BAFIDREN-830162 format. One record per atom (N, C-alpha, C, CB): residue number from 1; atom name; z, y, x. Coordinates in Angstrom, 2 decimals. Glycine has a CB too. Example, Ala and Ser with C-alpha at 12.3 -4.5 7.8 and 13.67 -1.06 7.14 Angstrom:
// BAFIDREN-830162
1	N	7.80	-5.69	13.19
1	CA	7.80	-4.50	12.30
1	C	7.80	-3.30	13.20
1	CB	9.05	-4.47	11.31
2	N	7.08	-2.25	12.85
2	CA	7.14	-1.06	13.67
2	C	7.87	0.03	12.90
2	CB	5.72	-0.60	14.08
***
This chain:
// BAFIDREN-830162
1	N	6.78	2.64	4.40
1	CA	5.69	2.05	3.66
1	C	4.58	1.76	4.60
1	CB	5.21	2.95	2.52
2	N	4.75	0.73	5.42
2	CA	3.74	0.39	6.43
2	C	3.13	-0.97	6.13
2	CB	4.35	0.40	7.85
3	N	2.81	-1.25	4.92
3	CA	2.19	-2.52	4.57
3	C	0.82	-2.60	5.19
3	CB	2.11	-2.68	3.06
4	N	0.52	-3.66	5.93
4	CA	-0.79	-3.85	6.56
4	C	-1.64	-4.87	5.89
4	CB	-0.63	-4.22	7.95
5	N	-0.98	-5.91	5.42
5	CA	-1.66	-7.00	4.77
5	C	-2.26	-6.57	3.44
5	CB	-0.72	-8.15	4.58
6	N	-3.53	-6.85	3.13
6	CA	-4.13	-6.48	1.84
6	C	-3.32	-6.95	0.66
6	CB	-5.52	-7.04	1.74
7	N	-2.68	-8.12	0.77
7	CA	-1.90	-8.66	-0.35
7	C	-0.67	-7.76	-0.57
7	CB	-1.46	-10.16	-0.06
8	N	-0.03	-7.36	0.55
8	CA	1.13	-6.49	0.42
8	C	0.75	-5.15	-0.16
8	CB	1.80	-6.30	1.76
9	N	-0.41	-4.61	0.29
9	CA	-0.84	-3.32	-0.23
9	C	-1.17	-3.43	-1.72
9	CB	-2.07	-2.80	0.55
10	N	-1.79	-4.52	-2.16
10	CA	-2.11	-4.69	-3.56
10	C	-0.84	-4.77	-4.40
10	CB	-2.97	-5.94	-3.76
11	N	0.18	-5.47	-3.86
11	CA	1.49	-5.59	-4.60
11	C	2.13	-4.21	-4.69
11	CB	2.49	-6.60	-3.87
12	N	2.14	-3.49	-3.61
12	CA	2.71	-2.15	-3.57
12	C	1.97	-1.25	-4.55
12	CB	2.65	-1.57	-2.13
13	N	0.66	-1.35	-4.58
13	CA	-0.18	-0.54	-5.47
13	C	0.20	-0.83	-6.94
13	CB	-1.71	-0.83	-5.22
14	N	0.39	-2.04	-7.31
14	CA	0.77	-2.42	-8.66
14	C	2.13	-1.78	-9.00
14	CB	0.83	-3.97	-8.80
15	N	3.05	-1.79	-8.08
15	CA	4.38	-1.23	-8.35
15	C	4.25	0.32	-8.57
15	CB	5.37	-1.55	-7.14
16	N	3.51	0.95	-7.68
16	CA	3.36	2.39	-7.73
16	C	2.61	2.80	-9.03
16	CB	2.60	2.90	-6.47
17	N	1.58	2.05	-9.41
17	CA	0.88	2.34	-10.65
17	C	1.78	2.25	-11.84
17	CB	-0.28	1.43	-10.82
18	N	2.67	1.24	-11.83
18	CA	3.59	1.05	-12.95
18	C	4.60	2.22	-13.03
18	CB	4.35	-0.31	-12.81
19	N	5.07	2.64	-11.85
19	CA	6.01	3.78	-11.76
19	C	5.29	5.06	-12.31
19	CB	6.50	3.99	-10.24
20	N	4.03	5.23	-11.93
20	CA	3.18	6.34	-12.38
20	C	3.08	6.36	-13.86
20	CB	1.80	6.27	-11.78
21	N	2.80	5.19	-14.51
21	CA	2.72	5.10	-15.93
21	C	4.06	5.38	-16.61
21	CB	2.21	3.74	-16.31
22	N	5.11	4.87	-16.00
22	CA	6.46	5.09	-16.59
22	C	6.81	6.57	-16.58
22	CB	7.54	4.29	-15.81
23	N	6.48	7.23	-15.44
23	CA	6.77	8.67	-15.38
23	C	5.95	9.45	-16.39
23	CB	6.50	9.21	-13.98
24	N	4.67	9.05	-16.57
24	CA	3.85	9.69	-17.53
24	C	4.44	9.61	-18.94
24	CB	2.49	9.10	-17.49
25	N	4.94	8.44	-19.28
25	CA	5.54	8.25	-20.58
25	C	6.84	9.03	-20.73
25	CB	5.79	6.79	-20.83
26	N	7.64	9.08	-19.67
26	CA	8.84	9.81	-19.72
26	C	8.63	11.35	-19.84
26	CB	9.63	9.49	-18.51
27	N	7.59	11.79	-19.10
27	CA	7.28	13.25	-19.20
27	C	6.83	13.59	-20.57
27	CB	6.21	13.67	-18.19
28	N	5.95	12.72	-21.15
28	CA	5.46	12.98	-22.54
28	C	6.63	13.01	-23.51
28	CB	4.43	11.90	-22.99
29	N	7.57	12.15	-23.34
29	CA	8.72	12.09	-24.27
29	C	9.54	13.32	-24.11
29	CB	9.58	10.85	-24.02
30	N	9.77	13.77	-22.87
30	CA	10.58	14.99	-22.68
30	C	9.91	16.22	-23.22
30	CB	10.88	15.20	-21.22
31	N	8.57	16.32	-22.99
31	CA	7.78	17.49	-23.50
31	C	7.95	17.62	-24.96
31	CB	6.27	17.36	-23.16
32	N	7.97	16.49	-25.69
32	CA	8.03	16.50	-27.10
32	C	9.43	16.68	-27.65
32	CB	7.46	15.28	-27.61
33	N	10.41	16.78	-26.76
33	CA	11.81	16.95	-27.18
33	C	12.14	18.46	-27.27
33	CB	12.79	16.22	-26.18
34	N	12.83	18.78	-28.34
34	CA	13.24	20.18	-28.53
34	C	14.29	20.53	-27.49
34	CB	13.81	20.41	-29.97
35	N	14.12	21.65	-26.86
35	CA	15.09	22.09	-25.84
35	C	15.07	21.23	-24.58
35	CB	16.49	22.08	-26.42
36	N	13.87	20.84	-24.19
36	CA	13.70	20.06	-23.00
36	C	13.97	20.79	-21.71
36	CB	12.36	19.55	-22.98
37	N	14.38	20.06	-20.68
37	CA	14.72	20.60	-19.36
37	C	13.43	20.82	-18.56
37	CB	15.68	19.65	-18.59
38	N	12.98	22.05	-18.41
38	CA	11.72	22.37	-17.73
38	C	11.78	21.99	-16.22
38	CB	11.41	23.89	-17.89
39	N	12.97	22.18	-15.64
39	CA	13.14	21.83	-14.24
39	C	12.97	20.34	-13.99
39	CB	14.50	22.27	-13.76
40	N	13.51	19.56	-14.86
40	CA	13.41	18.12	-14.83
40	C	11.95	17.66	-14.99
40	CB	14.30	17.51	-15.93
41	N	11.27	18.29	-15.93
41	CA	9.82	17.98	-16.18
41	C	9.01	18.31	-14.94
41	CB	9.26	18.80	-17.42
42	N	9.29	19.46	-14.35
42	CA	8.56	19.87	-13.11
42	C	8.77	18.90	-12.01
42	CB	8.99	21.24	-12.64
43	N	10.00	18.48	-11.79
43	CA	10.30	17.47	-10.72
43	C	9.58	16.15	-10.99
43	CB	11.83	17.22	-10.62
44	N	9.57	15.74	-12.24
44	CA	8.87	14.48	-12.59
44	C	7.39	14.61	-12.37
44	CB	9.14	14.09	-14.05
45	N	6.82	15.74	-12.67
45	CA	5.36	15.93	-12.43
45	C	5.08	15.93	-10.99
45	CB	4.85	17.23	-13.05
46	N	5.94	16.56	-10.13
46	CA	5.67	16.52	-8.71
46	C	5.75	15.05	-8.16
46	CB	6.67	17.43	-7.96
47	N	6.73	14.32	-8.65
47	CA	6.86	12.93	-8.24
47	C	5.61	12.14	-8.64
47	CB	8.13	12.30	-8.87
48	N	5.10	12.44	-9.86
48	CA	3.90	11.71	-10.35
48	C	2.69	12.06	-9.45
48	CB	3.58	12.09	-11.86
49	N	2.55	13.31	-9.06
49	CA	1.45	13.69	-8.15
49	C	1.60	13.03	-6.76
49	CB	1.41	15.23	-8.00
50	N	2.80	12.93	-6.28
50	CA	3.06	12.26	-5.01
50	C	2.63	10.81	-5.13
50	CB	4.57	12.35	-4.61
51	N	3.00	10.18	-6.20
51	CA	2.63	8.81	-6.41
51	C	1.08	8.66	-6.47
51	CB	3.28	8.30	-7.70
52	N	0.42	9.59	-7.16
52	CA	-1.02	9.54	-7.22
52	C	-1.67	9.61	-5.87
52	CB	-1.54	10.62	-8.06
53	N	-1.14	10.52	-5.05
53	CA	-1.70	10.64	-3.69
53	C	-1.43	9.42	-2.85
53	CB	-1.15	11.86	-3.00
54	N	-0.27	8.82	-2.97
54	CA	0.07	7.61	-2.24
54	C	-0.84	6.45	-2.70
54	CB	1.57	7.25	-2.45
55	N	-1.01	6.36	-3.98
55	CA	-1.96	5.34	-4.55
55	C	-3.31	5.49	-3.97
55	CB	-2.06	5.45	-6.09
56	N	-3.85	6.72	-3.93
56	CA	-5.17	6.95	-3.41
56	C	-5.28	6.57	-1.93
56	CB	-5.54	8.41	-3.60
57	N	-4.21	6.90	-1.15
57	CA	-4.22	6.56	0.26
57	C	-4.26	5.00	0.46
57	CB	-2.97	7.18	0.97
58	N	-3.46	4.33	-0.33
58	CA	-3.37	2.86	-0.22
58	C	-4.68	2.22	-0.63
58	CB	-2.21	2.29	-1.08
59	N	-5.30	2.75	-1.75
59	CA	-6.59	2.21	-2.16
59	C	-7.62	2.35	-1.10
59	CB	-7.07	2.87	-3.40
60	N	-7.58	3.46	-0.36
60	CA	-8.60	3.68	0.68
60	C	-8.34	2.70	1.81
60	CB	-8.58	5.16	1.21
61	N	-7.11	2.26	2.03
61	CA	-6.86	1.28	3.14
61	C	-7.41	-0.04	2.74
61	CB	-5.33	1.13	3.48
62	N	-7.59	-0.32	1.49
62	CA	-8.15	-1.61	1.05
62	C	-9.67	-1.68	1.20
62	CB	-7.78	-1.87	-0.39
63	N	-10.29	-0.53	1.37
63	CA	-11.78	-0.52	1.52
63	C	-12.01	-0.80	2.99
63	CB	-12.47	0.90	1.06
64	N	-12.85	-1.88	3.27
64	CA	-13.11	-2.23	4.66
64	C	-13.94	-1.14	5.35
64	CB	-13.83	-3.59	4.75
65	N	-13.64	-0.96	6.66
65	CA	-14.43	-0.05	7.45
65	C	-15.76	-0.66	7.76
65	CB	-13.72	0.31	8.72
66	N	-16.81	0.13	7.58
66	CA	-18.15	-0.34	7.87
66	C	-18.65	0.31	9.14
66	CB	-19.09	-0.05	6.71
67	N	-19.08	-0.49	10.11
67	CA	-19.67	0.04	11.33
67	C	-21.12	0.52	11.06
67	CB	-19.65	-1.04	12.46
68	N	-21.45	1.70	11.47
68	CA	-22.76	2.22	11.27
68	C	-23.70	1.77	12.30
68	CB	-22.74	3.67	11.24
***
């Protein structure tokens, strides 16, 4: 994941945000299911946190560096 071009980063961000939303919906659905798999939910939540961290790093790369 070495996108350098701001356009590539923005496209990747859109994909990651969509995956994050999809995971959120899937987790919500599993939590509301009787006899849900706690291990699967935990793994999905970890993936969601990883996505959130990746999104934050990519967003910070889009902010231009300012020379003081």
